[in-house]
N, C-alpha and C positions, 0 to 999 in steps of 0.2 A: 450471377450465381445466387441461388436462393438462400434465404436466411437459414433454413434448416441445414443446408450443405455447409455453409460457413461455420455454423456452430459445431458441426461434426469435425471439421478440419482443425479448429482451435482447441477442441477437447470438451466442448459442451457450451451451455448457455452462459452468458455473462452473469456475474453475481448481482442479485438485487439487494442493494444496500439500503434497507428501509429508512435508516436514520439520516442518510446522506443524499445529496442530489446525485442524479445520474447512476451509472452502473459501475461495476468493478470486475476484477479478474482475480480469482483466488487459487492458491496452491496449498497442499497439505502442510500444516504447521509443524507436525511432528518431525518433518525432515529438515527444518531450519538448521543450518550449520551452527550458528551462534545460539539460537534459541533452544536447541536441543540440549545444550550444555547449561544454559542459564536456568532452565526449568527446574534444575536440581539445586539451585542456589537460593537460599533463604534471603528474602529482601529484594530479589530481582523482579523486574516487571514480568518476566516470563514465568515466574514461579506460580502465577495464577492466571496464565494465558487463557483468554476466553475462547480461543480457537482450538483448545484441547478439551473443551467441555460442551455440555448441552447438545444442541442439534448437530454440531460438528462431529459428534461421535456416532451418529446414526450410520449404519452400514451403507445406505444409499448415498449419503453425503460424502463419506470417506472414499467410496469408490469413484464418485464424480471428480473429486479433487485429484485422485491418482490418475484419472483419465486425462485431465488437463495437463498434468506434469508430463505424461507420456507424449502428448501431442506437441508440447513445447520442445521436447528433446528429439522427436522423430519427424516432425513435419518441417522440411527445409524452407517452406514458404509461409511458415506460421505467422510472421509479422505482417505479411501482405494480406493474409486472410483476416487477421485481427483488425487491420485498418478498415477493411470493407465491412466487417461486422459492426464495429463501433459506429461507422457512418450510418448504417441502417438503424441502429438502436438509440443513438444519442438524441436526447430531447432537451437538454438543459446546458450543455457545454462544460460539464465537469465529469471527471473519471477518477476513480480510486483504484490504484494499483495495489493489489494484495490486501483486501480486508482480512485475508488469512494467507500466510505464506511469506515468500522471501525472494530475493534476487539470487538465482542459483549459480550464476557465472557472469563473467564479463561479457561474454557473447550474448547472453540473455538480456543483460542490462542494455546493451547496444540495440537490441531489438525494440525495447521500449522507447529508446531515444528516436529510432526510426519512426515508430508509430506516432510519437508526439510531433516530430517534424512534418509528418504527412498529414496531420490534422491540427493545423495551427490555430483554429478557432475553438478548440477544446482544451481546457486546462486539466493537466494530469498531476496527481499527487501520489508519491510512493514513499511510505515510511520504511526505514531499514535499520538493522543493526550490523550489517555487513560492511563495516567501515573500510576494510581492506579493498573491497571492490570499488568503493567510491574514490579512494585515493588513486587506485590504479587507473580508473577511467579518466579522472581529471589530469593525471600526469601524461596520459597518452593523447587525450582528445580535447582537453580544456573544459569549458563550462557546459552545462546542460542547456537545452533549448529554453527560451523564455517561458514557454507554456508547460514546462515540466519542473516541478518542485520535488526534489529528493530530500526528505527530512531524516537526518540521522537521529535515532532514538537512544536516549540514555539507557544503559543496561539496568541500573538500580533505581528503585523508588526513592524519590527526593534527591536523585543524583544530578549534579551539574558539573560535569567534568570536561566539557568541550574546550573551554578557554579560547573561543573564537576560531577553532580549527576548521569548522564547517559553516557554510553559508546559511543552511536551514536545519534547525534542530528541534527536538521536543523532549519533554520529561513528564513522567507520572509523579504527581506530588500529593502530599497529605495536607498541605495548607494552600489556600488560594492566594496567588500572588502573580503580578505581571499579567501577561496576556494568557488568560486561562480559558480553555474551551468552555463556552457557556452550556453546551449540551451535557457536560459531565457534572455540573453543579446542581445539587439537590434543590428542587423547587422550580427549576427552569424547565422549559420544554426540552425533551431529550433528543431532538433532531436538529440538524443544521438549519433546515428551512424555518423551523419554529423560532429560531434565534436570529434569523436573517444573517447567517454567518457562513463565510467561505474562507476563513483565515488559513486553513490548512493548505489551500491551493495558492495563497497570496505571497508573491515574492517580496512584498513590503512588510511581511511579518517574519522576521528571522527566527524567533523562538516561540513555541507554544507549550503551555503546561496543560496536562490533562489531569483533572482532579480524580484521585483514586475513589472509585465507587463500585 
């Protein structure tokens, strides 16, 4: 199947995440179940969501994100087509799930598990605030594949409320401490590659802080 046809079937081209290695797949942030509530909460990470500003508000970009969401919901072979598309596009072995967007359902989360299992040489990272889905998945199916890191994100800036409930977590912080993403620290290169860092995908890094910037 051609690259163009695969892109059509999954809802569009993969996201080009300039600061990160590899590609990604985005959905519209305004429809995030948890994020759409937190965006109204002062002090929450979502109250200043980057995916609700800037280029994400361009009509063409918004239409493209909606098209991806439609394909996820309506294409019964979406995950199979995504596997083939990532195979064709991957050049570095890393993939970001949702530079913008969310896990919309347990069924959709399982699609990404299938994709990761089908591409064991690629490392996948998916941040999420949908803790209910993560609990539901783990209760029914156990752990995620070794090449898939699902990081549960703290809702509030400077929040640390997990207490060991989840294997992989992250927080947005106003003070640099612990394992802090170097790309978010002023004065450093703003890319993963420029800092020689792939911690977000690393199962040996249980928690990451992102400095508020």
